[in-house]
PyMOL Python script that loads the backbone (N, CA, C, O; Angstrom):
from pymol import cmd

cmd.read_pdbstr("""\
ATOM      1  N   MET A   1       1.098  -1.434  -0.149  1.00  0.00           N
ATOM      2  CA  MET A   1      -0.254   0.007  -0.252  1.00  0.00           C
ATOM      3  C   MET A   1       0.883   1.376  -0.171  1.00  0.00           C
ATOM      4  O   MET A   1       1.794   1.501   0.647  1.00  0.00           O
ATOM      5  N   SER A   2       0.570   2.171  -1.101  1.00  0.00           N
ATOM      6  CA  SER A   2       1.708   3.403  -0.744  1.00  0.00           C
ATOM      7  C   SER A   2       0.933   4.481   0.011  1.00  0.00           C
ATOM      8  O   SER A   2      -0.219   4.510   0.444  1.00  0.00           O
ATOM      9  N   TYR A   3       1.828   5.260   0.025  1.00  0.00           N
ATOM     10  CA  TYR A   3       0.626   6.780   1.151  1.00  0.00           C
ATOM     11  C   TYR A   3       0.665   7.438   0.148  1.00  0.00           C
ATOM     12  O   TYR A   3       0.731   8.593   0.569  1.00  0.00           O
ATOM     13  N   ARG A   4       0.667   7.474  -1.131  1.00  0.00           N
ATOM     14  CA  ARG A   4       0.124   8.684  -2.255  1.00  0.00           C
ATOM     15  C   ARG A   4      -1.430   8.044  -2.402  1.00  0.00           C
ATOM     16  O   ARG A   4      -2.274   8.673  -3.040  1.00  0.00           O
ATOM     17  N   GLN A   5      -1.693   6.986  -1.883  1.00  0.00           N
ATOM     18  CA  GLN A   5      -3.374   6.789  -2.220  1.00  0.00           C
ATOM     19  C   GLN A   5      -3.932   8.154  -1.030  1.00  0.00           C
ATOM     20  O   GLN A   5      -5.046   8.653  -1.194  1.00  0.00           O
ATOM     21  N   TYR A   6      -3.299   8.479  -0.244  1.00  0.00           N
ATOM     22  CA  TYR A   6      -3.707   9.727   0.671  1.00  0.00           C
ATOM     23  C   TYR A   6      -3.196  10.858   0.360  1.00  0.00           C
ATOM     24  O   TYR A   6      -3.178  11.707   1.251  1.00  0.00           O
ATOM     25  N   GLU A   7      -2.684  11.176  -0.858  1.00  0.00           N
ATOM     26  CA  GLU A   7      -2.353  12.452  -1.317  1.00  0.00           C
ATOM     27  C   GLU A   7      -3.172  13.463  -1.355  1.00  0.00           C
ATOM     28  O   GLU A   7      -2.844  14.634  -1.165  1.00  0.00           O
ATOM     29  N   ASN A   8      -4.238  13.074  -1.594  1.00  0.00           N
ATOM     30  CA  ASN A   8      -5.215  13.932  -1.958  1.00  0.00           C
ATOM     31  C   ASN A   8      -6.050  14.570  -0.797  1.00  0.00           C
ATOM     32  O   ASN A   8      -6.517  15.692  -0.596  1.00  0.00           O
ATOM     33  N   PHE A   9      -6.042  13.563  -0.222  1.00  0.00           N
ATOM     34  CA  PHE A   9      -7.213  13.579   1.053  1.00  0.00           C
ATOM     35  C   PHE A   9      -6.353  14.289   1.974  1.00  0.00           C
ATOM     36  O   PHE A   9      -7.085  15.069   2.583  1.00  0.00           O
ATOM     37  N   TYR A  10      -5.348  14.384   2.313  1.00  0.00           N
ATOM     38  CA  TYR A  10      -4.350  15.453   3.442  1.00  0.00           C
ATOM     39  C   TYR A  10      -3.996  16.458   2.732  1.00  0.00           C
ATOM     40  O   TYR A  10      -3.880  17.416   3.496  1.00  0.00           O
ATOM     41  N   LYS A  11      -3.760  16.756   1.662  1.00  0.00           N
ATOM     42  CA  LYS A  11      -3.341  18.159   0.883  1.00  0.00           C
ATOM     43  C   LYS A  11      -3.719  19.153   1.278  1.00  0.00           C
ATOM     44  O   LYS A  11      -4.761  19.519   0.733  1.00  0.00           O
ATOM     45  N   ASN A  12      -3.199  20.021   2.275  1.00  0.00           N
ATOM     46  CA  ASN A  12      -3.527  21.151   2.862  1.00  0.00           C
ATOM     47  C   ASN A  12      -4.569  21.758   3.567  1.00  0.00           C
ATOM     48  O   ASN A  12      -4.914  22.931   3.708  1.00  0.00           O
ATOM     49  N   LYS A  13      -5.096  20.421   4.078  1.00  0.00           N
ATOM     50  CA  LYS A  13      -5.637  19.723   5.572  1.00  0.00           C
ATOM     51  C   LYS A  13      -4.524  20.676   6.573  1.00  0.00           C
ATOM     52  O   LYS A  13      -3.299  20.780   6.509  1.00  0.00           O
ATOM     53  N   ARG A  14      -5.713  21.413   7.668  1.00  0.00           N
ATOM     54  CA  ARG A  14      -5.045  21.584   8.747  1.00  0.00           C
ATOM     55  C   ARG A  14      -5.005  20.327   9.944  1.00  0.00           C
ATOM     56  O   ARG A  14      -6.070  19.721  10.060  1.00  0.00           O
ATOM     57  N   ILE A  15      -4.224  20.023  10.560  1.00  0.00           N
ATOM     58  CA  ILE A  15      -3.760  18.883  11.290  1.00  0.00           C
ATOM     59  C   ILE A  15      -3.376  19.240  12.448  1.00  0.00           C
ATOM     60  O   ILE A  15      -2.550  20.153  12.458  1.00  0.00           O
ATOM     61  N   LEU A  16      -3.776  18.723  13.663  1.00  0.00           N
ATOM     62  CA  LEU A  16      -3.216  19.161  15.450  1.00  0.00           C
ATOM     63  C   LEU A  16      -2.510  17.734  15.787  1.00  0.00           C
ATOM     64  O   LEU A  16      -3.273  16.769  15.843  1.00  0.00           O
ATOM     65  N   ILE A  17      -1.159  17.514  16.012  1.00  0.00           N
ATOM     66  CA  ILE A  17      -0.910  15.970  16.019  1.00  0.00           C
ATOM     67  C   ILE A  17      -0.544  16.360  17.854  1.00  0.00           C
ATOM     68  O   ILE A  17       0.303  17.230  18.055  1.00  0.00           O
ATOM     69  N   THR A  18      -1.119  15.780  18.904  1.00  0.00           N
ATOM     70  CA  THR A  18      -0.669  15.935  20.521  1.00  0.00           C
ATOM     71  C   THR A  18       0.263  14.882  20.035  1.00  0.00           C
ATOM     72  O   THR A  18       0.176  14.022  19.158  1.00  0.00           O
ATOM     73  N   GLY A  19       1.366  15.296  21.058  1.00  0.00           N
ATOM     74  CA  GLY A  19       2.393  14.239  21.327  1.00  0.00           C
ATOM     75  C   GLY A  19       3.628  14.074  19.961  1.00  0.00           C
ATOM     76  O   GLY A  19       4.243  13.028  19.754  1.00  0.00           O
ATOM     77  N   HIS A  20       3.784  15.287  19.180  1.00  0.00           N
ATOM     78  CA  HIS A  20       4.231  15.523  18.353  1.00  0.00           C
ATOM     79  C   HIS A  20       5.955  14.639  17.999  1.00  0.00           C
ATOM     80  O   HIS A  20       6.375  13.886  17.121  1.00  0.00           O
ATOM     81  N   THR A  21       6.496  15.249  19.193  1.00  0.00           N
ATOM     82  CA  THR A  21       7.496  15.170  19.477  1.00  0.00           C
ATOM     83  C   THR A  21       8.136  13.208  19.813  1.00  0.00           C
ATOM     84  O   THR A  21       9.192  12.632  19.552  1.00  0.00           O
ATOM     85  N   GLY A  22       7.152  12.874  20.321  1.00  0.00           N
ATOM     86  CA  GLY A  22       7.370  11.131  20.794  1.00  0.00           C
ATOM     87  C   GLY A  22       7.714  10.629  19.434  1.00  0.00           C
ATOM     88  O   GLY A  22       7.635  11.119  18.308  1.00  0.00           O
ATOM     89  N   PHE A  23       8.153   9.406  19.946  1.00  0.00           N
ATOM     90  CA  PHE A  23       8.413   8.349  18.419  1.00  0.00           C
ATOM     91  C   PHE A  23       6.990   8.382  17.236  1.00  0.00           C
ATOM     92  O   PHE A  23       7.023   8.666  16.039  1.00  0.00           O
ATOM     93  N   ILE A  24       5.956   8.031  17.981  1.00  0.00           N
ATOM     94  CA  ILE A  24       4.673   7.764  17.089  1.00  0.00           C
ATOM     95  C   ILE A  24       4.240   9.062  16.433  1.00  0.00           C
ATOM     96  O   ILE A  24       4.106   9.007  15.210  1.00  0.00           O
ATOM     97  N   GLY A  25       4.021  10.113  16.977  1.00  0.00           N
ATOM     98  CA  GLY A  25       3.935  11.486  16.778  1.00  0.00           C
ATOM     99  C   GLY A  25       5.216  12.143  16.037  1.00  0.00           C
ATOM    100  O   GLY A  25       5.018  13.219  15.473  1.00  0.00           O
ATOM    101  N   SER A  26       6.426  11.618  15.997  1.00  0.00           N
ATOM    102  CA  SER A  26       7.245  12.279  14.895  1.00  0.00           C
ATOM    103  C   SER A  26       7.016  11.186  13.511  1.00  0.00           C
ATOM    104  O   SER A  26       7.131  11.646  12.375  1.00  0.00           O
ATOM    105  N   TRP A  27       6.789  10.180  13.662  1.00  0.00           N
ATOM    106  CA  TRP A  27       6.488   9.244  12.646  1.00  0.00           C
ATOM    107  C   TRP A  27       5.260   9.963  11.632  1.00  0.00           C
ATOM    108  O   TRP A  27       5.396  10.544  10.555  1.00  0.00           O
ATOM    109  N   LEU A  28       4.141   9.703  12.357  1.00  0.00           N
ATOM    110  CA  LEU A  28       2.957  10.716  11.896  1.00  0.00           C
ATOM    111  C   LEU A  28       2.916  12.079  11.313  1.00  0.00           C
ATOM    112  O   LEU A  28       2.331  12.452  10.296  1.00  0.00           O
ATOM    113  N   THR A  29       3.671  12.779  12.177  1.00  0.00           N
ATOM    114  CA  THR A  29       4.245  14.183  11.496  1.00  0.00           C
ATOM    115  C   THR A  29       4.983  13.942  10.028  1.00  0.00           C
ATOM    116  O   THR A  29       4.784  14.579   8.994  1.00  0.00           O
ATOM    117  N   LYS A  30       5.836  12.902  10.230  1.00  0.00           N
ATOM    118  CA  LYS A  30       6.745  12.714   9.119  1.00  0.00           C
ATOM    119  C   LYS A  30       5.804  13.092   7.918  1.00  0.00           C
ATOM    120  O   LYS A  30       5.726  14.035   7.131  1.00  0.00           O
ATOM    121  N   TRP A  31       4.735  11.239   8.276  1.00  0.00           N
ATOM    122  CA  TRP A  31       3.935  11.238   7.428  1.00  0.00           C
ATOM    123  C   TRP A  31       3.080  12.244   6.976  1.00  0.00           C
ATOM    124  O   TRP A  31       3.105  12.420   5.758  1.00  0.00           O
ATOM    125  N   LEU A  32       2.336  12.945   7.621  1.00  0.00           N
ATOM    126  CA  LEU A  32       1.369  13.727   7.198  1.00  0.00           C
ATOM    127  C   LEU A  32       2.133  15.021   6.488  1.00  0.00           C
ATOM    128  O   LEU A  32       1.630  15.673   5.572  1.00  0.00           O
ATOM    129  N   THR A  33       3.190  15.228   6.960  1.00  0.00           N
ATOM    130  CA  THR A  33       3.772  16.713   5.910  1.00  0.00           C
ATOM    131  C   THR A  33       4.634  16.051   4.677  1.00  0.00           C
ATOM    132  O   THR A  33       5.133  16.984   4.048  1.00  0.00           O
ATOM    133  N   MET A  34       4.897  15.125   4.254  1.00  0.00           N
ATOM    134  CA  MET A  34       5.018  14.123   3.160  1.00  0.00           C
ATOM    135  C   MET A  34       3.677  14.558   2.270  1.00  0.00           C
ATOM    136  O   MET A  34       3.839  15.013   1.138  1.00  0.00           O
ATOM    137  N   LEU A  35       2.715  14.440   2.681  1.00  0.00           N
ATOM    138  CA  LEU A  35       1.366  14.719   2.243  1.00  0.00           C
ATOM    139  C   LEU A  35       0.725  15.868   1.920  1.00  0.00           C
ATOM    140  O   LEU A  35      -0.404  16.065   1.470  1.00  0.00           O
ATOM    141  N   ASP A  36       1.818  16.770   2.282  1.00  0.00           N
ATOM    142  CA  ASP A  36       1.337  18.153   2.456  1.00  0.00           C
ATOM    143  C   ASP A  36       0.337  18.983   2.983  1.00  0.00           C
ATOM    144  O   ASP A  36      -0.132  20.070   2.646  1.00  0.00           O
ATOM    145  N   ALA A  37       0.058  17.907   4.228  1.00  0.00           N
ATOM    146  CA  ALA A  37      -0.623  18.447   5.214  1.00  0.00           C
ATOM    147  C   ALA A  37      -0.230  19.551   5.894  1.00  0.00           C
ATOM    148  O   ALA A  37       0.997  19.478   5.954  1.00  0.00           O
ATOM    149  N   GLU A  38      -0.691  20.759   6.563  1.00  0.00           N
ATOM    150  CA  GLU A  38      -0.497  21.707   7.485  1.00  0.00           C
ATOM    151  C   GLU A  38      -0.695  20.900   8.842  1.00  0.00           C
ATOM    152  O   GLU A  38      -1.651  20.279   9.306  1.00  0.00           O
ATOM    153  N   VAL A  39       0.639  21.170   9.306  1.00  0.00           N
ATOM    154  CA  VAL A  39       0.800  20.249  10.732  1.00  0.00           C
ATOM    155  C   VAL A  39       0.849  21.524  11.917  1.00  0.00           C
ATOM    156  O   VAL A  39       1.532  22.543  11.815  1.00  0.00           O
ATOM    157  N   CYS A  40       0.007  21.201  12.968  1.00  0.00           N
ATOM    158  CA  CYS A  40       0.301  22.052  13.892  1.00  0.00           C
ATOM    159  C   CYS A  40       0.727  21.192  14.911  1.00  0.00           C
ATOM    160  O   CYS A  40      -0.185  20.367  14.956  1.00  0.00           O
ATOM    161  N   GLY A  41       1.906  20.746  16.115  1.00  0.00           N
ATOM    162  CA  GLY A  41       1.978  20.247  16.676  1.00  0.00           C
ATOM    163  C   GLY A  41       2.324  20.757  17.926  1.00  0.00           C
ATOM    164  O   GLY A  41       3.021  21.755  18.110  1.00  0.00           O
ATOM    165  N   TYR A  42       1.650  19.809  19.073  1.00  0.00           N
ATOM    166  CA  TYR A  42       1.357  20.375  20.192  1.00  0.00           C
ATOM    167  C   TYR A  42       1.932  19.128  21.351  1.00  0.00           C
ATOM    168  O   TYR A  42       1.396  18.027  21.482  1.00  0.00           O
ATOM    169  N   ALA A  43       3.035  19.571  22.056  1.00  0.00           N
ATOM    170  CA  ALA A  43       3.633  18.386  22.784  1.00  0.00           C
ATOM    171  C   ALA A  43       4.603  18.767  24.178  1.00  0.00           C
ATOM    172  O   ALA A  43       4.689  19.964  24.453  1.00  0.00           O
ATOM    173  N   LEU A  44       5.181  17.977  24.877  1.00  0.00           N
ATOM    174  CA  LEU A  44       6.264  18.607  25.560  1.00  0.00           C
ATOM    175  C   LEU A  44       7.581  18.135  24.537  1.00  0.00           C
ATOM    176  O   LEU A  44       7.479  17.707  23.387  1.00  0.00           O
ATOM    177  N   GLY A  45       8.852  18.351  25.331  1.00  0.00           N
ATOM    178  CA  GLY A  45       9.828  18.584  24.276  1.00  0.00           C
ATOM    179  C   GLY A  45      10.377  16.801  24.347  1.00  0.00           C
ATOM    180  O   GLY A  45      10.249  15.810  25.066  1.00  0.00           O
ATOM    181  N   PRO A  46      11.183  17.324  22.812  1.00  0.00           N
ATOM    182  CA  PRO A  46      11.207  15.496  22.658  1.00  0.00           C
ATOM    183  C   PRO A  46      11.855  14.812  24.021  1.00  0.00           C
ATOM    184  O   PRO A  46      12.601  15.480  24.737  1.00  0.00           O
ATOM    185  N   PRO A  47      11.460  13.176  24.393  1.00  0.00           N
ATOM    186  CA  PRO A  47      11.860  12.601  25.564  1.00  0.00           C
ATOM    187  C   PRO A  47      13.281  12.102  25.499  1.00  0.00           C
ATOM    188  O   PRO A  47      13.771  11.544  26.481  1.00  0.00           O
ATOM    189  N   THR A  48      13.940  12.271  24.424  1.00  0.00           N
ATOM    190  CA  THR A  48      15.232  11.581  24.569  1.00  0.00           C
ATOM    191  C   THR A  48      16.104  12.290  23.928  1.00  0.00           C
ATOM    192  O   THR A  48      15.762  13.236  23.219  1.00  0.00           O
ATOM    193  N   GLN A  49      17.644  11.835  24.136  1.00  0.00           N
ATOM    194  CA  GLN A  49      18.385  12.711  23.234  1.00  0.00           C
ATOM    195  C   GLN A  49      19.669  11.563  22.838  1.00  0.00           C
ATOM    196  O   GLN A  49      20.590  11.091  23.504  1.00  0.00           O
ATOM    197  N   PRO A  50      19.215  11.385  21.398  1.00  0.00           N
ATOM    198  CA  PRO A  50      19.178  11.791  20.277  1.00  0.00           C
ATOM    199  C   PRO A  50      17.336  11.505  20.267  1.00  0.00           C
ATOM    200  O   PRO A  50      16.947  10.594  20.998  1.00  0.00           O
ATOM    201  N   ASN A  51      16.409  12.182  19.554  1.00  0.00           N
ATOM    202  CA  ASN A  51      15.185  11.803  19.308  1.00  0.00           C
ATOM    203  C   ASN A  51      14.678  12.009  17.822  1.00  0.00           C
ATOM    204  O   ASN A  51      15.266  12.806  17.091  1.00  0.00           O
ATOM    205  N   LEU A  52      13.844  11.458  17.484  1.00  0.00           N
ATOM    206  CA  LEU A  52      13.194  11.250  15.968  1.00  0.00           C
ATOM    207  C   LEU A  52      13.150  12.328  15.580  1.00  0.00           C
ATOM    208  O   LEU A  52      13.585  12.851  14.554  1.00  0.00           O
ATOM    209  N   TYR A  53      12.450  12.804  16.657  1.00  0.00           N
ATOM    210  CA  TYR A  53      12.027  14.555  16.083  1.00  0.00           C
ATOM    211  C   TYR A  53      12.870  15.631  15.369  1.00  0.00           C
ATOM    212  O   TYR A  53      12.663  16.516  14.539  1.00  0.00           O
ATOM    213  N   GLU A  54      13.856  15.177  16.035  1.00  0.00           N
ATOM    214  CA  GLU A  54      14.980  16.050  15.507  1.00  0.00           C
ATOM    215  C   GLU A  54      16.145  15.509  14.576  1.00  0.00           C
ATOM    216  O   GLU A  54      17.104  16.116  14.100  1.00  0.00           O
ATOM    217  N   VAL A  55      15.813  14.348  14.477  1.00  0.00           N
ATOM    218  CA  VAL A  55      16.726  13.297  13.605  1.00  0.00           C
ATOM    219  C   VAL A  55      15.971  13.859  11.930  1.00  0.00           C
ATOM    220  O   VAL A  55      16.623  14.028  10.899  1.00  0.00           O
ATOM    221  N   LEU A  56      14.829  14.009  12.050  1.00  0.00           N
ATOM    222  CA  LEU A  56      14.024  13.712  10.753  1.00  0.00           C
ATOM    223  C   LEU A  56      13.460  15.504  10.710  1.00  0.00           C
ATOM    224  O   LEU A  56      12.569  15.874   9.945  1.00  0.00           O
ATOM    225  N   SER A  57      14.038  16.254  11.488  1.00  0.00           N
ATOM    226  CA  SER A  57      14.197  17.619  11.340  1.00  0.00           C
ATOM    227  C   SER A  57      12.379  18.246  10.807  1.00  0.00           C
ATOM    228  O   SER A  57      12.080  18.997   9.878  1.00  0.00           O
ATOM    229  N   LEU A  58      11.526  17.594  11.784  1.00  0.00           N
ATOM    230  CA  LEU A  58      10.404  18.092  11.805  1.00  0.00           C
ATOM    231  C   LEU A  58      10.000  19.615  12.387  1.00  0.00           C
ATOM    232  O   LEU A  58       8.949  20.150  12.037  1.00  0.00           O
ATOM    233  N   THR A  59      10.752  20.129  13.125  1.00  0.00           N
ATOM    234  CA  THR A  59      11.258  21.339  13.616  1.00  0.00           C
ATOM    235  C   THR A  59      10.664  22.210  12.055  1.00  0.00           C
ATOM    236  O   THR A  59       9.499  22.588  11.933  1.00  0.00           O
ATOM    237  N   ARG A  60      11.412  22.343  11.304  1.00  0.00           N
ATOM    238  CA  ARG A  60      10.952  22.886   9.933  1.00  0.00           C
ATOM    239  C   ARG A  60       9.721  22.775   9.139  1.00  0.00           C
ATOM    240  O   ARG A  60       9.029  23.605   8.549  1.00  0.00           O
ATOM    241  N   LYS A  61       9.643  21.281   9.327  1.00  0.00           N
ATOM    242  CA  LYS A  61       8.572  21.225   8.605  1.00  0.00           C
ATOM    243  C   LYS A  61       6.972  21.287   9.142  1.00  0.00           C
ATOM    244  O   LYS A  61       5.985  21.192   8.412  1.00  0.00           O
ATOM    245  N   VAL A  62       6.971  21.437  10.335  1.00  0.00           N
ATOM    246  CA  VAL A  62       5.281  21.549  11.153  1.00  0.00           C
ATOM    247  C   VAL A  62       5.025  23.118  11.315  1.00  0.00           C
ATOM    248  O   VAL A  62       5.949  23.732  11.850  1.00  0.00           O
ATOM    249  N   SER A  63       3.866  23.879  10.916  1.00  0.00           N
ATOM    250  CA  SER A  63       3.550  25.079  10.463  1.00  0.00           C
ATOM    251  C   SER A  63       3.792  25.596  12.188  1.00  0.00           C
ATOM    252  O   SER A  63       4.551  26.564  12.214  1.00  0.00           O
ATOM    253  N   LYS A  64       3.453  25.289  13.198  1.00  0.00           N
ATOM    254  CA  LYS A  64       3.751  25.248  14.415  1.00  0.00           C
ATOM    255  C   LYS A  64       3.998  24.708  15.227  1.00  0.00           C
ATOM    256  O   LYS A  64       3.388  23.639  15.226  1.00  0.00           O
ATOM    257  N   ASP A  65       4.813  24.865  16.288  1.00  0.00           N
ATOM    258  CA  ASP A  65       5.340  23.779  17.538  1.00  0.00           C
ATOM    259  C   ASP A  65       5.673  24.152  18.476  1.00  0.00           C
ATOM    260  O   ASP A  65       6.768  24.557  18.868  1.00  0.00           O
ATOM    261  N   ILE A  66       4.210  23.986  19.176  1.00  0.00           N
ATOM    262  CA  ILE A  66       3.550  24.302  20.580  1.00  0.00           C
ATOM    263  C   ILE A  66       4.310  23.499  21.540  1.00  0.00           C
ATOM    264  O   ILE A  66       4.306  22.298  21.271  1.00  0.00           O
ATOM    265  N   ARG A  67       5.026  23.874  22.695  1.00  0.00           N
ATOM    266  CA  ARG A  67       5.442  22.997  23.538  1.00  0.00           C
ATOM    267  C   ARG A  67       4.832  23.405  24.908  1.00  0.00           C
ATOM    268  O   ARG A  67       5.084  24.469  25.474  1.00  0.00           O
ATOM    269  N   GLY A  68       3.941  22.370  25.407  1.00  0.00           N
ATOM    270  CA  GLY A  68       2.799  22.603  26.254  1.00  0.00           C
ATOM    271  C   GLY A  68       2.489  21.088  26.768  1.00  0.00           C
ATOM    272  O   GLY A  68       2.693  20.146  26.002  1.00  0.00           O
ATOM    273  N   ASP A  69       1.881  20.832  28.375  1.00  0.00           N
ATOM    274  CA  ASP A  69       1.055  19.809  28.505  1.00  0.00           C
ATOM    275  C   ASP A  69      -0.135  19.607  28.202  1.00  0.00           C
ATOM    276  O   ASP A  69      -0.779  20.507  28.742  1.00  0.00           O
ATOM    277  N   ILE A  70      -0.746  18.999  27.694  1.00  0.00           N
ATOM    278  CA  ILE A  70      -1.883  18.373  27.195  1.00  0.00           C
ATOM    279  C   ILE A  70      -2.716  18.815  28.638  1.00  0.00           C
ATOM    280  O   ILE A  70      -3.489  19.773  28.604  1.00  0.00           O
ATOM    281  N   ARG A  71      -2.504  18.072  29.852  1.00  0.00           N
ATOM    282  CA  ARG A  71      -3.365  19.128  30.713  1.00  0.00           C
ATOM    283  C   ARG A  71      -3.430  19.720  30.926  1.00  0.00           C
ATOM    284  O   ARG A  71      -4.115  19.745  31.949  1.00  0.00           O
ATOM    285  N   ASN A  72      -2.803  21.474  30.333  1.00  0.00           N
ATOM    286  CA  ASN A  72      -3.060  22.207  30.343  1.00  0.00           C
ATOM    287  C   ASN A  72      -3.979  23.201  29.601  1.00  0.00           C
ATOM    288  O   ASN A  72      -3.661  23.974  28.697  1.00  0.00           O
ATOM    289  N   THR A  73      -5.240  23.010  30.199  1.00  0.00           N
ATOM    290  CA  THR A  73      -6.704  23.004  29.023  1.00  0.00           C
ATOM    291  C   THR A  73      -6.607  24.193  28.472  1.00  0.00           C
ATOM    292  O   THR A  73      -7.087  24.271  27.341  1.00  0.00           O
ATOM    293  N   LYS A  74      -5.902  25.618  29.134  1.00  0.00           N
ATOM    294  CA  LYS A  74      -5.703  26.757  29.082  1.00  0.00           C
ATOM    295  C   LYS A  74      -5.191  26.774  27.795  1.00  0.00           C
ATOM    296  O   LYS A  74      -5.959  27.242  26.954  1.00  0.00           O
ATOM    297  N   LEU A  75      -4.215  26.432  27.444  1.00  0.00           N
ATOM    298  CA  LEU A  75      -3.055  26.617  26.088  1.00  0.00           C
ATOM    299  C   LEU A  75      -3.739  25.812  25.144  1.00  0.00           C
ATOM    300  O   LEU A  75      -4.180  26.365  24.137  1.00  0.00           O
ATOM    301  N   LEU A  76      -3.938  24.281  25.348  1.00  0.00           N
ATOM    302  CA  LEU A  76      -4.431  23.221  24.701  1.00  0.00           C
ATOM    303  C   LEU A  76      -5.874  23.997  23.539  1.00  0.00           C
ATOM    304  O   LEU A  76      -5.926  23.828  22.320  1.00  0.00           O
ATOM    305  N   ARG A  77      -6.856  24.795  24.352  1.00  0.00           N
ATOM    306  CA  ARG A  77      -7.811  25.363  23.969  1.00  0.00           C
ATOM    307  C   ARG A  77      -7.474  26.736  22.997  1.00  0.00           C
ATOM    308  O   ARG A  77      -8.246  27.276  22.205  1.00  0.00           O
ATOM    309  N   LYS A  78      -6.483  27.004  23.226  1.00  0.00           N
ATOM    310  CA  LYS A  78      -6.294  28.320  22.680  1.00  0.00           C
ATOM    311  C   LYS A  78      -5.838  27.620  21.334  1.00  0.00           C
ATOM    312  O   LYS A  78      -6.457  27.869  20.300  1.00  0.00           O
ATOM    313  N   THR A  79      -4.731  26.721  21.335  1.00  0.00           N
ATOM    314  CA  THR A  79      -4.368  25.726  20.229  1.00  0.00           C
ATOM    315  C   THR A  79      -5.266  25.517  19.646  1.00  0.00           C
ATOM    316  O   THR A  79      -5.096  25.732  18.445  1.00  0.00           O
ATOM    317  N   ILE A  80      -6.571  25.054  20.004  1.00  0.00           N
ATOM    318  CA  ILE A  80      -6.977  24.125  18.740  1.00  0.00           C
ATOM    319  C   ILE A  80      -7.917  25.462  18.119  1.00  0.00           C
ATOM    320  O   ILE A  80      -8.354  25.413  16.969  1.00  0.00           O
ATOM    321  N   ILE A  81      -8.105  26.349  18.789  1.00  0.00           N
ATOM    322  CA  ILE A  81      -9.338  27.450  18.410  1.00  0.00           C
ATOM    323  C   ILE A  81      -8.278  28.254  17.072  1.00  0.00           C
ATOM    324  O   ILE A  81      -8.546  28.446  15.886  1.00  0.00           O
ATOM    325  N   ASP A  82      -6.980  28.598  17.898  1.00  0.00           N
ATOM    326  CA  ASP A  82      -5.985  29.106  16.410  1.00  0.00           C
ATOM    327  C   ASP A  82      -5.780  28.800  15.666  1.00  0.00           C
ATOM    328  O   ASP A  82      -5.065  29.453  14.906  1.00  0.00           O
TER     329      ASP A  82
END
""", "prot")
cmd.dss("prot")
cmd.show_as("cartoon", "prot")
cmd.util.cbc("prot")
cmd.orient("prot")
């Protein structure tokens, strides 16, 4: 199965990924940016050093990189609204 079959669906869609600096979130961010989605990431800093988020240079690929705890409802709500 090729990821290209999803290309038209995700192209220019605005997507919020919570946990984008973790292992699974980094792969999801990479995949969605390859499909030309506009990705906003919301997470704590990368959990390890080295980490996949930095190895894949995802900071340059996400439209917004917000560092915050998912339990911070005020920041999370503002992020969703923005």
